N, C-alpha and C positions, 0 to 999 in steps of 0.2 A: 460115655463112650471111652473105651480104652483100646489102644493099639499095642499089642505085645509082640516083640520079636526076640527069639532066643531067650525067653524068660525075663526080659527087661521091658519095662513100660517106656515106650518112646513118645507117645502122644496121648494126651487125655483131655477131655472136655466135659463140661457139665451143662445140663439144660438149665433154663431159668426156673426160679422158684417164685411162687406168688402166694399171697395170703388173702383170702376174702374175709376181711374184718367183720362185716355184717353177719356172715354165716358163723364165724367163730363165736361172736357175741351170742347169737341165738342158741348155738350148740351148748356153750358153757352155762348159760342161764337156764337151760332145760335140764341138762345132765347133772350138774353139780348139786342142786337141791335134792334130786332123786337119789344120788349115790350117798349123800349125807343122811337122808331119811332112812335108807336101808342100813347104813352103818349104825345109826342110833337105835333102830329096831333090834338089830343083832346084839347090841350092847345092853338092851333093856333100859335105854334112856330116852328122854324126849328133848326137844329143842330147849325147854325150860331148864334143863340140867347143864346146858353149855355155858361155860364161863368165857371162853374165847373162841373166835372163829378165825382161822388162818387159811387163806386161800392162795393159790398160785397168783403171784403179783403181776398179772398180765396187763390189766387195764382197770382203773378205778371204777369205771362204769359197770363192769362185770362184777366186781367185788360188792359194790353198793346194791346192784340188782339182786344178786344171790342172797345177800344179808336180808334184804327186804322180803324176798319170797319165802325165806325161812322164818321171818318174824324176829330177826336178831337185830337189836339196835347197833348203830355204828360205833358206839362207845365200847362194844364188846368185840370189835373187829381189830385185829392186829394187821397193820399195813405199813410198809416202808417204801412203797412204790414211788412216792414223791422224792425220796432220797436217792434211790438207785435205779429206778426204771425196772424193766422186766429182766430179771437175772436168770431166766429160764429155770432149769431143774433145781437151782439153788435157792429159789425165791422163798419157799416155805421154810427150809432150815435156817436161812438167814433171818427172816422175820421172827421166827420162834426164838432163835438164839438171842437176838436183841431184846426181846420181851422178857426172857428169863434173866439176862444180865442186868436189866434195868429194874428188876423186882416186880414187874407187872404180873408175870405168871408165877404162881406160888404152888408149892406141893399140894396135891389134892385137887387142883383145878382140872376141869374137864375141857379139853381142847378138841374142836372139830376141825379137821384139815381136809382139804380137797385140792387136787391138782388136775390139770387138763393140758393137752398139748399135742405134740407131734403125731400126725396121723389122726387127729381128733380122738385120742384115747383119754381116759379119765379114771380117777380112783379117789377113794376117801378113807379116812380113818378117824376113830374116836380114841383119844389118848387121855388117860388120867395121869397128870404130871406127878412124878414121884420123888 
């Protein structure tokens, strides 16, 4: 709510915001494997072609569940959640940057990325690192 007088905001307030963690978990574990499956299909690739899985670093349980549902072992998952926590929209670029700098990700590697968040939106991409 904003109160405006003569073009100036004189008073503002915000409603409370809440997150239903159980529903976010179910949402992410349902939508992320589907969006990555569609991205793989569009790329002409399969789960077996994935070298690395990089997901939004929201919750390790979500990351583990999605990897499991896709049949991707955790040694192919790039995660830095334990170091930084949930860094919101920066989580995938930060995790990928660290993996590249450390030499883990190499040219030609196939990386499956997926994010989810605000308003329960989601998206995915398959990248061949170059």
